[in-house]
C-alpha positions as CSV (number, residue, x, y, z in Angstrom):
1,M,-9.5,216.5,61.0
2,N,-10.6,218.9,64.0
3,A,-11.7,216.4,66.2
4,L,-8.5,213.9,65.8
5,S,-6.0,216.7,66.1
6,W,-4.2,218.6,68.7
7,Y,-3.5,221.2,66.2
8,F,-5.9,222.0,63.3
9,K,-6.0,225.3,61.2
10,I,-7.8,226.3,58.0
11,A,-7.1,229.6,56.1
12,T,-9.1,230.6,53.0
13,Y,-8.2,233.0,50.8
14,R,-10.8,234.8,48.3
15,N,-10.1,237.8,46.5
16,T,-8.6,240.5,48.8
17,Y,-9.6,238.5,52.2
18,T,-8.3,235.8,54.4
19,H,-10.3,234.0,56.9
20,I,-8.0,231.7,59.3
21,I,-9.6,229.7,62.2
22,E,-7.4,227.7,64.6
23,F,-8.2,225.3,67.0
24,E,-5.8,223.2,69.8
25,N,-7.9,220.1,71.3
26,G,-11.1,221.3,69.3
27,E,-11.1,224.6,71.2
28,K,-10.9,227.8,68.9
29,I,-8.0,229.7,69.7
30,N,-7.9,232.0,66.9
31,D,-10.5,233.3,64.4
32,E,-9.3,236.5,62.0
33,K,-10.6,238.0,58.8
34,R,-8.4,240.6,57.4
35,K,-7.2,241.9,54.2
36,I,-4.4,239.7,52.4
37,K,-0.6,240.7,53.1
38,S,1.2,240.8,49.6
39,S,3.4,237.7,50.6
40,E,0.5,235.7,51.1
41,P,-1.7,233.7,48.4
42,K,-4.4,235.4,46.2
43,H,-7.0,232.7,46.2
44,G,-7.2,229.3,47.8
45,T,-7.1,227.0,50.8
46,I,-4.3,225.6,53.2
47,T,-5.1,223.1,55.9
48,E,-2.5,222.0,58.6
49,F,-3.2,219.6,61.3
50,I,-0.9,217.5,63.8
51,V,-2.5,214.3,64.8
52,N,-3.4,213.9,68.4
53,P,-1.9,210.8,70.1
54,R,-4.9,210.7,72.9
55,Y,-7.2,209.8,70.0
56,M,-4.9,208.0,67.4
57,G,-2.4,206.2,69.8
58,E,1.5,207.3,70.5
59,N,3.8,208.0,67.6
60,S,0.8,207.7,65.5
61,N,1.0,209.3,61.6
62,L,-0.6,209.7,58.4
63,P,1.6,207.8,56.0
64,F,2.6,210.4,53.3
65,D,2.6,207.8,50.4
66,V,-1.4,207.1,51.4
67,L,-2.4,210.6,51.8
68,L,-0.6,211.1,48.1
69,D,-2.5,208.1,46.6
70,W,-5.4,209.5,48.2
71,I,-4.9,212.9,46.5
72,D,-4.1,211.5,43.2
73,K,-7.6,209.2,43.5
74,M,-9.7,212.0,44.1
75,S,-7.5,214.9,41.8
76,Y,-9.8,213.4,38.6
77,Q,-12.5,215.1,39.8
78,I,-11.1,218.5,40.0
79,T,-11.6,220.5,36.7
80,G,-9.9,223.6,35.8
81,N,-6.8,225.4,36.9
82,I,-6.2,224.2,40.7
83,K,-2.9,223.2,41.9
84,I,-2.6,221.0,44.9
85,T,0.3,221.3,47.2
86,V,1.4,218.8,50.2
87,D,4.0,219.3,52.4
88,E,5.1,216.9,55.0
89,F,6.5,218.2,58.5
90,D,8.1,216.2,61.2
91,G,7.5,219.0,64.2
92,M,8.7,222.2,62.8
93,N,11.3,220.4,60.1
94,K,9.9,220.1,56.5
95,L,10.6,216.7,55.4
96,K,9.4,216.6,51.7
């Protein structure tokens, strides 16, 4: 996703530490390793991205229903107590 996004962020949370990496147009703008704050998740991974119209075309988007269908199909491979949360945003406004 990083190669096709103008903004990409991945944050991992393990035990008491987090590692957050952010990119804009493929260039790393942040690489932070630190202790987890009390308001943050204790374990898991969060991925955020905004599609780059330069590569994907103007008004490009990832259809939300297609994404949900893909996650549903892939989730059968997941075992154990794992929770998947998907949020959709239009700019800074949460849609779902």
